N, C-alpha and C positions, 0 to 999 in steps of 0.2 A: 503495497499500499503507501502509497505518497506524499510524499509530507503539504504536498496544497493540497489532497483531498481530507487531509485530517484537520487543515486549518481550514475549510471550507466547509467539514462541519461542525467546527466549533465557532465558526461566525455564523452561521442560519441556526446554532439550539443558543447562542449567546445573542439572537434575534428574537425566539420563539419566548424567549425566559421576559425579553422586554414587552414584548406584544405583552403578554399574562400579565404580567406587572403591572402594565399601566391599564388595561380593558378593571381589573380586581380596582386598582384605583377609582376606579369611573363611576364604581355602583355608587350612587347617592340612597341612603336609606333617609328621612323621618325623622327626627330629630325623640328618644325616648323619653328622657328628665326637662331636668328646664324651661321655664317659662315660656310659653309656645306665644310669641311674636304675631296670629295673622289678627286678634280683635281690632275690627274697624275696615278690615283692607274687606277690598269688595273680590266678589269673586262669577264666576258666571258659574250655572249650571249647567252638568253637562248626563248626568243625570235627571232625571222629574222629583223631586224632593214632595212623596206621600208620605208620612213625610218624611224621610230617609229617603234618602240614594244621594249622590255626590256631588262635588260641586271644584270645581280649577279656579288656583292662587298659586298665582309666577310661575304656572310651568305646571303644578305639580294635584295630581289628585285626589280630597279628600274624601272623606265620610259625611254626608251633612246632612242638619234633624232639622226641620221649619220654625223657630222658637213656636212657633201660634198652630201650627200640627197639620197648615194650611198648603196644599196640595201646588207647586211654583214648580210653573213649566219649565221645561226642560230651550237656553238656550238666555231666559229673560238672570239680572244680573240682583244678586245674592250683599247685603251685610252681611262677616263677621262681625256677633253677641259675645261670643259669650263659651265654651270649650269643656265638656268633658271624656276627659286624653286624651285621645284623635281624635275623638266626632266633636263637629263644629256646630252651636248655631245660627244657624241664620236668618235676618226676614226679608224678607224680600226691598227693592232701594225703589225711591221717590220715582 
C-alpha cells in the first residue's frame, strides 16, 4: 500500500469527523431550565388552537394554548401572555 493512499484515507477520515462534529453542534434544543423570555412575543399560529395547537416564534415551533379556550385559526397572530413549562399561553392580537 502506498503512502499516498494512506494519506488520502486519513484526510477523508478527518473530513468525515469534522462534518459529524459540525452537524452535532448545529442541533438546536429548547432550554429546559431557566427563564422563558417569550412573554409578550408575537407568534403565528401554525396548527389551529382548539384550544391547543402550535405556534411559530422566531423560527421555532412551540406548543401553545389559547388562554380563553377559544379557537384560533392557522395563520392568525397571537401574543404570548404566559407559560407553563414548554406550553405557551397565548391570546389573539387585535
